[in-house]
N, C-alpha and C positions, 0 to 999 in steps of 0.2 A: 474359591479356587483353592486347586491345590499345583504343585509344582515338586520340583526338587530343589531347588536354589532361588531362595526369592531375594534380588538384589537390590537395594537401595539405593538411586542414583544412578544417572545417566552422562557421568563424565568419562574420561579415559580407562579408568578402573574398572566402573563396572561393564561398560560395551564391552573392552575386550576381553573381561570373565568371559560374561555369556557366550563371547564367538567362541575361544576356545573351551566351555565346557559343551557347548553343541558340537565341539569336535570329534569330539568321544563321547556322543551320545546323549549325555545329561540337558532335561530341561529346564528350564528358567524362565524367570518375570523380571524384568526387569520395570522399576518406577520410578518417576521424576518428577520434582514437585514443580520445575520450570517447560515452561511447552516449549517443544524443538524449534523452533524459531530463536529462541534464546540461549538455547542451548549449543544449537551451530552457530552462532556469532559471537559468543564469550570467547572475547582475543585473550589469550593465558599466554603460555610459553610460548618457544619455536625453537630451541634447539633437543635434537633426538640423536640420543648418545649411539653409538654404535650397537650395542648389544637389543638395543629397541630397535631398532632400524633393521636388525637380520629376523627379528621378532616378524615381527608385521608382514615381510617378503616371506618367512617361513609360512603360517598361515592366512597369503593370498592375500593381502590389506594394503600394499604396496606400489598398486598401479600407479595410481596417481601422484601420489610419493616421490616412485622416479622419474616421472616424469617435469611435475613441479617444481620438486626441494631443491634445494641449493645444498651439495658438496662442500663441504669444506675441509680444507686441512692442516690449517692454523689458527691460532688467536696472534690479537698485536696485543701487548702491554707497553702504555704508555708512559711513561714519567721524567722527571726532568729534560722535558721538551724533544724525547728521544721516542721511537717505536721500537722496539723489542718481539723479532716473531718467533711463537713457538710452537718449531714444527711437528706438527704431531703426526703427520705422514713417516717423516725421516726421525723421529724418537721411538715410537710405538705400532708403527704400521696400522696405524685405525684413522680414522676420519668422524667426524659429526655430520647430521645432517640439518638441516634450515626450514623448517616447516612448521605451520603452524598450529598448535591445540587445539584450536576449532577446526585445521581441515580434519585429523585426524579423527574426531569427533564422527564428521561428514560420513569421509567414508566407514568408520564403524558402524553407525546407525545407516547408512545403505546397504552394507553387507549385515549385517542382519535382519532387516527388513524384507530385504528380496531370501534368504532364507527362511521368512516363516516365521522370524523372532520376536516374541510377546518382550515390545516396549511399550511403556505407558507417560504421558506424558502430562502435564497439568495436574500432578496427581496431590490431593489435597489431608491434613490431618491425617498422616503418619505415626505410626507406634506401633514398636516392637510390642512382643509376649513371648514368653515361654521360651524365652532362650537356652534355657538350659534342661531344653525339658523338649515338648512336642509346638517348634514354633510356628508363632502364628504374627503375620504383619495386617496392622489394622490403620484401614485408608480410607477416606470420601466419607461416603453418608450410610456407614457402616458395611462396609465391605472389609473380607478377610481374603490373605493369601494365607492357607498353610503350605507348610514347604519342611522339607527335612532340615537344609538347614539358612543362615541367612547372612549376607554377603551386606556386611558399611558398607559400601563406597560414595560417604554422601557429602563429602567434603565435612571442613573443619567443623564447618555451621551447622553440620546434618544431627540429628536424634541418636546416629548408633551410636558414636562414644558412653554418649549418657549412660548405655544401658553396658559400660562392662567397667568392672570394678578397677582402676589402673591408679600408677602411679605419675605424675604425669611432670614434663620434664622445660623447664618454658624460661627462655632468654628472649627480652624484647632489647633489640638495636636502639638506639638514640639518634637514628635518621630514616629517610623514607626516600622513595624513589618518586621523582616526578615523572612518568610516562609519555610518549605522544608516539603515535602511526602517523603518518606520513605520505602524503603521496607524493615521493619523490624521488627519482631514482638512484639508489646508492650510489659512492662514491669509492667507497671498499669492496674488495671481495671477500672480508674476513672481519669478525668482529674484533672492535679495539676496544679494551679493558681503560681507559685512565684514570691515573693516579692525579689529581692537583690539588695544591695546598687550600685550595675552597672548599675543595668535595668530589667527588668522582663522576664520572661518568661515564657513558658507553654508548658506540656506536653499535648498531646491528640492525638486521635488514626483516623480511618477509618475502618478497619478491622480490624480479628487476626493478619493477614500481614504484614497490613500496619499502619508508624505512619505520625503522624503528628503536627512536633511544633514548635516554632517561637520562637525569640527572638526582644525585643528591640534593634531599633539602629535609629542614629538620621537618619529626614525626607529626605537628600539627598544620601542617602547609592545607592551604587552597585551592588545589589546579585554577579554581577561577580567579585568584591572585598574581597570577604570573601572566602575561600577557604573551602573545604569539611571539611578536619580536623580540621577547624578553626572554624567551625559553631558547630560540637561535641563536640570539646576541651569546648568552651562558653557555652552550652547545661548543659554538666554534669557537670563544674562549681556552673553553676545560679540555678538548678537545687539539685545541693548536692546528685546525686545520681547516680551510673552506669546505664545507658540505651544503648540497642539492637542498633548497627548501622549497618547502610546498604547501598546499591544503593539507589542514591538518585533519585527520578521520576520529582522534580520539585521543583526549589527551587527561590525564589522572593519575590519584596519586596512590603508589603502593606502598605499606607498611610492612616494615620489618622483622620476622620475628623467627625463630626459634622452639621447633618444640616437639616431644613424644611422648605419645602416651607406651607403657608399658602397661600388660601384656598386650599384644593384637587381638585374643582372640577371649572369650566368655561362655562356657558352651558352644551353644552349635551356634554361635556368631563369630564371625571374626569379620576386623577391621581391615581395612585397604585403601592405599592412594592417603591425600587431607584426613581423612578420617581420623589415621592414626599419627598423621608425622607432617610435619612443617617445618621445610627450610625457605632460609632467603635464596632467593635468585641467583644472586652473583655466581651460584658454580652451576644453576640448569639443571637442577636434580631431581625439582618437582612432578615432573609429569613423570620423566622416568620411571625416578622410585615406583610410583604407583603402577606401573608396568611390571618393575619386577615384583612387587607384589603377587599380580594377579596369577604369572607365572608360577610362583610358588602354591600360590593356593588353588587354583588350574589344577595341577598334579597331584596336591593332597586330596581333592574332595573328587578328583577321580577316583584313586584310589580308595577313598574310604566309600562311593555312592557305588559303584562296581563292583567292588572285591570285597568290602565291609574291614579293611584294614584302617586301623587309625594312626598309625606311625606318622605321617604324611602331615596330616591335620595338629595328633600332640608336640612336633618339631615345627610347627609355621608360623609361630610367634619370634621363636628365636632363631628359626636361619632368615627372618623377615630383617629382625634388628639388625641385625649383626652386617647388613650393607646397609638398613636405616643411619648406624650409628657411625660411619664412614664418610657416610654423605654428609651428615651435620659437618663432622669435624671439615671436611674438605671444604663446603658453602661458607662455615666459621672461619677458617683461615683464608680463603678468598674476599671475602667480609671486609673482615680487618687488616688483609692487607693494602686494599686499596681505597677505601674510605677515608675519608681527613675525620681527624679526633675531636679533641675539645681543646687547641692550641696548646698542646703541651709539645713542646719542642725534641724532649727526648724522646716521646710514641712519633713522633714524625721521623725523627731518625734511627727510632726501630727500624720503622717498615722502609723505609727507601735500601736496609742493609737485606730486607728481604726480598725487595722487589731483586735489588746488586745481583745477589746470590741464585736466585732463581733463571737471570736471568742468562749468567754467567757461566754456571754449574749443568754438565750435563744429566746427572743425577737427579738433581733439582728439578730442571726444565723438564725430565721423564718422569716425573712422582707426578706434577701439574697433570700432563700428558693423560697418563693412563685413569688419574681418575675422572681428569672431565672428560674423556669420549666413551670412559665407563669402561666396569670391571665387567669382566664378563658373568653371563648367569650362573651363578653356583659359583664364580670365582671364594665365596666370603663361606 
């Protein structure tokens, strides 16, 4: 087979890239190791930045998002038994939309298939070759996909990053999140980030009937060690409020790490999304960074494949990494400000001082707001 762009991975990055390329008349084939059912049901992030929402609207992918997404104009920081609202609308004039990543993926798959896009699920034994010359993706039982360029959108555990000589910047945090998805109506209309002496808690939602909640736990925690009743009791204690309980739809533990691979390009292989970088989920940046990556990559590949200009592809890695490191810093800052440490009273006092500054200073609150809702694409 032959195509212009071979895309490895059918997550938000790979699918959106395929869609953006098709709008420029550029052919692509998407190869995905998992089944379509698995990909569409895989629960991940749920916060869409303002620039992400605007891009999805711009390219005709927001019909269901606009009907079902939950628009938020702020978040709440809870510490010292009190709530403090960060008003995005007042501070920066923009907000976020809560809409599950799996819903974005469903919309992208439906749109690509309706347009005749080539997405192949359940692909096995993927191997990349010739990335500095004539790229080939080997897969399955001796099948080959020859292409002009390869986009590695196959996540942190995929095969693409290993083909890019890179420097790895890695930080693991000494805690994890125990998360639940529950069939219970939310009692809050915005996300609540709680700093508690015994550990962080997050109250969020996915729909008017489903809540998504998290507890800080040790990194070696087994989710089965926590009964449903224990989870609900600890959430109510750390959040300091009554919450609706309901049947759990999912329970699991998510590790916390920061990771960046530099550069994000080698020859005709380009990394995007989690294949190149991971952020702790505190700042809600993961999927939004992937969207920002492929917006830059789609424009660069369009100029290269349609007009022969290499300016965009040569600048791709540096352009994306400026946003990546800004997001890494913001995510690290949110994480260290909100999570309980190692019983160090000095560190605890520093956390509280930072939180008090953030909620009492308009300048500090604005910095949080503009980073949380997302810097405009191209701003960096």
